[in-house]
C-alpha positions as CSV (number, residue, x, y, z in Angstrom):
1,M,8.3,3.2,-23.4
2,T,9.0,-0.4,-24.3
3,D,9.0,-1.5,-20.7
4,V,5.4,-0.5,-20.0
5,P,3.5,-3.6,-18.8
6,T,0.4,-4.9,-20.5
7,Q,-1.2,-5.8,-17.2
8,V,-1.0,-4.2,-13.8
9,R,-2.2,-5.3,-10.4
10,I,-3.6,-2.6,-8.2
11,N,-3.8,-3.6,-4.5
12,E,-6.4,-1.6,-2.5
13,E,-5.3,-0.1,0.8
14,G,-8.0,2.6,1.4
15,P,-9.8,1.0,4.3
16,R,-6.5,0.7,6.2
17,E,-4.8,3.9,4.9
18,G,-7.9,6.0,5.3
19,F,-9.3,4.9,8.6
20,Q,-6.0,5.0,10.3
21,F,-5.7,8.7,9.5
22,E,-9.2,10.1,9.8
23,R,-9.5,12.3,12.9
24,G,-13.2,11.6,13.8
25,P,-14.6,8.2,14.7
26,I,-15.9,6.2,11.7
27,A,-18.6,3.7,12.4
28,T,-17.5,0.0,12.1
29,D,-20.5,-0.7,9.9
30,A,-19.5,2.0,7.5
31,K,-16.0,0.7,7.2
32,I,-17.4,-2.8,6.4
33,A,-19.8,-1.3,3.8
34,L,-16.8,0.2,2.0
35,V,-14.9,-3.1,2.0
36,D,-18.0,-4.8,0.6
37,A,-18.4,-2.2,-2.1
38,L,-14.7,-2.5,-3.1
39,S,-15.1,-6.3,-3.2
40,K,-17.4,-5.8,-6.3
41,T,-15.0,-3.7,-8.4
42,G,-12.6,-6.4,-9.7
43,L,-9.9,-5.8,-7.1
44,R,-8.0,-8.9,-6.2
45,Q,-6.6,-7.6,-2.9
46,I,-8.0,-5.3,-0.3
47,Q,-6.2,-4.4,2.9
48,V,-9.1,-4.0,5.4
49,C,-7.4,-2.9,8.6
50,S,-4.2,-2.8,10.7
51,F,-3.6,-4.5,14.0
52,V,-1.7,-1.8,15.9
53,N,-1.9,-0.1,19.2
54,P,-5.3,1.6,19.4
55,E,-4.0,4.2,21.8
56,R,-1.6,5.4,19.0
57,V,-4.0,4.8,16.1
58,P,-7.6,5.1,17.5
59,G,-9.1,4.6,14.0
60,M,-8.0,0.9,14.1
61,A,-9.5,0.1,17.6
62,D,-12.2,-1.9,15.8
63,A,-9.8,-3.9,13.6
64,D,-11.1,-7.2,14.8
65,A,-14.7,-6.3,14.2
66,V,-13.9,-5.1,10.7
67,A,-11.9,-8.2,9.9
68,T,-14.7,-10.4,10.8
69,G,-17.6,-8.3,9.5
70,F,-17.1,-8.1,5.7
71,A,-18.6,-10.5,3.2
72,R,-16.0,-12.5,1.3
73,H,-16.0,-12.2,-2.5
74,E,-14.6,-15.0,-4.6
75,G,-11.2,-14.1,-6.1
76,V,-10.4,-11.3,-3.6
77,A,-7.7,-11.6,-1.0
78,Y,-8.4,-9.7,2.3
79,T,-5.3,-8.7,4.0
80,A,-4.2,-6.6,7.0
81,L,-1.1,-4.7,8.3
82,W,0.8,-5.3,11.5
83,L,4.1,-4.0,12.8
84,N,5.1,-6.5,15.5
85,E,4.4,-10.0,16.8
86,R,1.5,-9.0,18.9
87,G,-0.2,-7.5,15.9
88,F,0.5,-10.6,13.8
89,E,-1.0,-12.8,16.5
90,R,-4.2,-10.7,16.5
91,A,-4.4,-11.0,12.7
92,L,-3.9,-14.7,12.9
93,A,-6.5,-15.1,15.6
94,V,-9.4,-13.5,13.7
95,G,-9.3,-16.4,11.2
96,T,-10.9,-14.5,8.3
97,L,-7.9,-13.0,6.6
98,D,-5.6,-14.1,3.8
99,L,-2.2,-13.8,5.5
100,A,1.3,-14.0,4.1
101,G,4.6,-13.2,5.7
102,S,6.7,-10.2,4.7
103,I,10.0,-8.6,5.7
104,S,9.5,-5.0,6.7
105,M,12.4,-2.5,6.5
106,G,12.6,1.2,6.8
107,A,15.0,3.6,5.0
108,S,14.8,6.3,7.7
109,E,15.7,5.4,11.3
110,A,14.1,8.6,12.6
111,F,10.8,7.6,11.1
112,M,11.2,4.0,12.3
113,W,11.5,5.3,15.9
114,R,8.3,7.3,15.4
115,N,6.3,4.6,13.6
116,Q,7.6,1.4,15.2
117,N,9.6,2.5,18.2
118,R,12.8,0.8,17.1
119,G,15.9,1.5,15.1
120,F,17.7,-0.3,12.3
121,A,19.7,-2.8,14.4
122,E,16.7,-3.9,16.5
123,N,14.5,-4.1,13.3
124,T,16.9,-6.6,11.8
125,V,16.5,-8.8,14.8
126,V,12.8,-8.4,14.8
127,Q,12.4,-9.2,11.2
128,D,14.5,-12.4,11.5
129,R,12.3,-13.4,14.4
130,M,9.1,-12.6,12.5
131,V,10.1,-14.7,9.5
132,K,10.6,-17.6,11.8
133,R,7.1,-17.0,13.3
134,Y,5.5,-16.8,9.9
135,L,7.1,-20.1,8.8
136,A,6.0,-21.7,12.1
137,A,2.4,-20.6,11.3
138,G,2.7,-22.2,7.8
139,L,2.8,-18.9,5.9
140,K,4.8,-18.2,2.8
141,V,7.4,-15.4,3.0
142,E,8.0,-14.1,-0.6
143,R,7.5,-10.4,-0.2
144,A,9.4,-7.5,1.4
145,S,8.7,-3.8,1.8
146,M,10.6,-0.7,2.7
147,M,9.1,2.5,4.2
148,A,10.4,6.0,3.4
149,A,12.4,4.6,0.5
150,F,12.6,8.0,-1.3
151,G,12.9,10.5,1.6
152,C,11.9,11.5,5.1
153,N,10.4,14.6,6.7
154,F,12.8,14.1,9.6
155,E,16.0,13.0,7.8
156,G,15.7,14.4,4.3
157,D,16.6,12.7,1.1
158,V,17.3,8.9,1.3
159,P,20.3,7.9,-0.9
160,V,19.6,5.1,-3.4
161,A,22.8,3.4,-2.0
162,R,21.1,3.1,1.4
163,V,18.1,1.5,-0.2
164,L,20.3,-1.0,-1.9
165,D,22.1,-1.8,1.3
166,L,18.8,-2.4,3.0
167,V,17.6,-4.6,0.2
168,E,20.8,-6.6,0.6
169,E,20.1,-6.9,4.3
170,T,16.6,-8.1,3.5
171,M,18.0,-10.8,1.3
172,R,20.4,-11.9,4.0
173,I,17.5,-12.3,6.5
174,A,15.5,-14.3,3.9
175,A,18.4,-16.5,3.0
176,A,19.2,-17.3,6.6
177,N,15.7,-18.6,7.0
178,G,15.6,-20.5,3.7
179,V,13.1,-18.3,1.9
180,A,13.4,-16.2,-1.3
181,I,11.9,-12.7,-1.8
182,K,10.1,-12.4,-5.1
183,V,8.4,-9.0,-4.7
184,Y,9.9,-5.9,-3.1
185,S,7.6,-2.9,-2.4
186,F,9.1,0.5,-2.0
187,A,7.0,3.0,-0.2
188,D,7.0,6.8,-0.6
189,T,5.7,7.1,2.9
190,M,6.3,10.9,3.3
191,A,5.9,11.9,-0.4
192,W,9.5,12.7,-1.3
193,A,9.4,10.9,-4.6
194,T,9.4,12.5,-8.0
195,P,9.3,10.8,-11.4
196,D,13.1,11.1,-11.7
197,R,13.7,9.6,-8.3
198,V,11.3,6.7,-9.1
199,R,13.2,6.0,-12.3
200,R,16.6,6.1,-10.5
201,L,15.5,3.8,-7.6
202,V,13.7,1.3,-9.7
203,G,16.5,1.2,-12.2
204,A,19.1,0.7,-9.5
205,V,17.2,-2.2,-7.9
206,R,16.5,-3.8,-11.3
207,E,20.2,-3.6,-12.3
208,R,21.3,-5.3,-9.0
209,W,18.4,-7.8,-8.7
210,P,16.9,-8.3,-12.3
211,E,14.8,-11.2,-11.2
212,L,13.0,-9.2,-8.4
213,Q,9.5,-7.8,-9.0
214,V,9.3,-4.2,-7.9
215,A,6.1,-2.8,-6.4
216,L,5.4,0.8,-5.5
217,H,3.4,2.3,-2.6
218,L,3.1,6.0,-3.6
219,H,1.6,8.8,-1.5
220,D,0.1,11.9,-3.1
221,T,0.7,14.4,-0.3
222,R,2.7,16.7,-2.6
223,G,0.7,16.0,-5.7
224,M,3.2,13.7,-7.3
225,G,1.3,10.4,-6.9
226,I,0.0,9.8,-10.4
227,A,3.1,11.3,-12.0
228,N,5.2,8.9,-10.0
229,A,3.0,6.0,-10.9
230,Y,3.4,6.9,-14.6
231,A,7.2,6.9,-14.1
232,G,6.9,3.5,-12.5
233,L,4.8,2.2,-15.4
234,E,7.5,3.5,-17.8
235,M,10.0,1.4,-15.9
236,G,7.9,-1.7,-16.1
237,V,6.4,-1.7,-12.6
238,A,3.3,-3.9,-12.6
239,I,2.2,-3.9,-9.0
240,F,0.9,-0.8,-7.2
241,D,-0.8,0.0,-3.9
242,A,-3.6,2.5,-4.2
243,S,-6.3,4.1,-2.0
244,I,-9.9,4.5,-3.1
245,A,-10.7,8.2,-3.5
246,G,-7.2,9.1,-2.3
247,L,-8.2,8.2,1.3
248,G,-5.8,8.5,4.2
249,G,-2.2,9.1,5.0
250,C,0.4,8.2,7.6
251,P,-0.3,9.5,11.1
252,F,3.4,9.6,12.0
253,A,4.8,11.3,8.9
254,G,4.8,14.8,10.3
255,H,2.6,16.4,7.7
256,T,0.4,19.4,8.5
257,A,-1.9,18.0,5.7
258,A,-1.8,14.6,4.0
259,A,-3.3,12.6,1.2
260,G,-3.3,8.9,1.0
261,N,-1.8,6.6,-1.6
262,V,-2.2,7.4,-5.3
263,C,-5.9,7.3,-5.9
264,T,-7.2,3.9,-7.0
265,E,-9.7,5.0,-9.6
266,D,-7.4,7.7,-11.0
267,L,-4.6,5.1,-11.4
268,A,-7.1,2.6,-13.0
269,F,-8.2,5.4,-15.4
270,L,-4.6,6.1,-16.4
271,C,-3.9,2.5,-17.1
272,A,-7.1,2.1,-19.1
273,E,-6.2,5.1,-21.3
274,M,-2.7,3.6,-21.8
275,G,-4.2,0.3,-22.9
276,I,-3.0,-1.5,-19.8
277,E,-5.3,-4.2,-18.4
278,T,-6.2,-4.0,-14.7
279,G,-9.3,-6.1,-14.5
280,L,-11.0,-3.2,-12.6
281,D,-14.5,-1.8,-13.2
282,L,-13.9,2.0,-13.3
283,E,-17.5,2.9,-12.8
284,A,-17.8,0.6,-9.8
285,L,-14.6,2.0,-8.4
286,S,-15.9,5.6,-8.8
287,A,-19.1,4.6,-7.0
288,A,-17.0,3.1,-4.1
289,A,-15.0,6.3,-4.0
290,R,-18.1,8.4,-3.7
291,L,-19.2,6.1,-0.9
292,A,-15.8,6.6,0.8
293,E,-16.5,10.4,0.7
294,E,-19.9,9.9,2.3
295,V,-18.4,7.7,5.0
296,V,-15.7,10.2,6.1
297,G,-18.0,13.2,5.7
298,H,-15.7,15.5,3.8
299,P,-14.3,15.9,0.3
300,L,-11.6,13.5,-0.9
301,P,-9.0,14.2,-3.5
302,G,-9.9,11.6,-6.2
303,S,-10.6,13.2,-9.6
304,V,-12.2,10.5,-11.8
305,M,-15.0,9.9,-9.3
306,K,-16.1,13.5,-9.8
307,A,-15.3,14.0,-13.5
308,G,-16.2,10.6,-14.8
309,S,-14.3,8.3,-17.1
310,L,-13.6,9.1,-20.8
311,A,-15.0,5.7,-21.7
312,A,-18.4,6.8,-20.3
313,R,-18.2,10.1,-22.1
314,R,-17.3,8.4,-25.4
315,R,-20.4,6.2,-25.0
316,E,-22.5,9.3,-24.5
317,L,-21.1,10.9,-27.7
318,A,-21.4,7.8,-29.8
């Protein structure tokens, strides 16, 4: 495992992932309280909300209030998600967020129609237009992402060759606008990834674009989240999205049940036990995870918040 990184960055997406998926209404103050708790854990990036159509995603109807309600913590970037120009303009208007441009692709056209109401051809046009808008707003565009990079509940397996073609298309959009993509995040939106698939995709991307930093956005719906993260670590991936307590899921993925991203505190625990630095306070993360469970009012899938860390147990036994 010579490629395992010595340091890993974990980006927190629980407030957005979780509250877009929860069926019952969550009080705005409770959402803000969770963001504030997460701000004190050592996280360097927290995605606090998404600016999307509240008729389709009622849990994000208070996005503006959440984005203006949290207390900023030094060293933490507060980000948001949007899917179109209208969403970006809303994010820009709140004036409290740390915004950056990104090129957003999808490896399943069927899912793109459900999630963004457009197909591949239109998305290429939209992404080119969005890059121009980001640059006009003075934002950097150094990142790209791809939804459903491993498979789709509506189309099935996604071939690695299709992913590579879409990365190539991303690079063409970037080059046409005079920008360079440095980080590419691959999302297992509908939980089709397995450790072997993670290794194949990351390996293929690295072989074609060795200078590109690969990030992973892994869902745990089928219980493979932490195993897939471990496979990513073996391949040298050093940037992961995660969700406190395992909050959330994608409301358009077609699951009868869902779990959010790989659990933040569980991934932080794995890294700690492997000797990988994350800069995260595992006890503070576990406390935030328990708060998340209180906020949503039902059990969440995180494990370390319930069992405790081995570091804490070692101190008790010393």
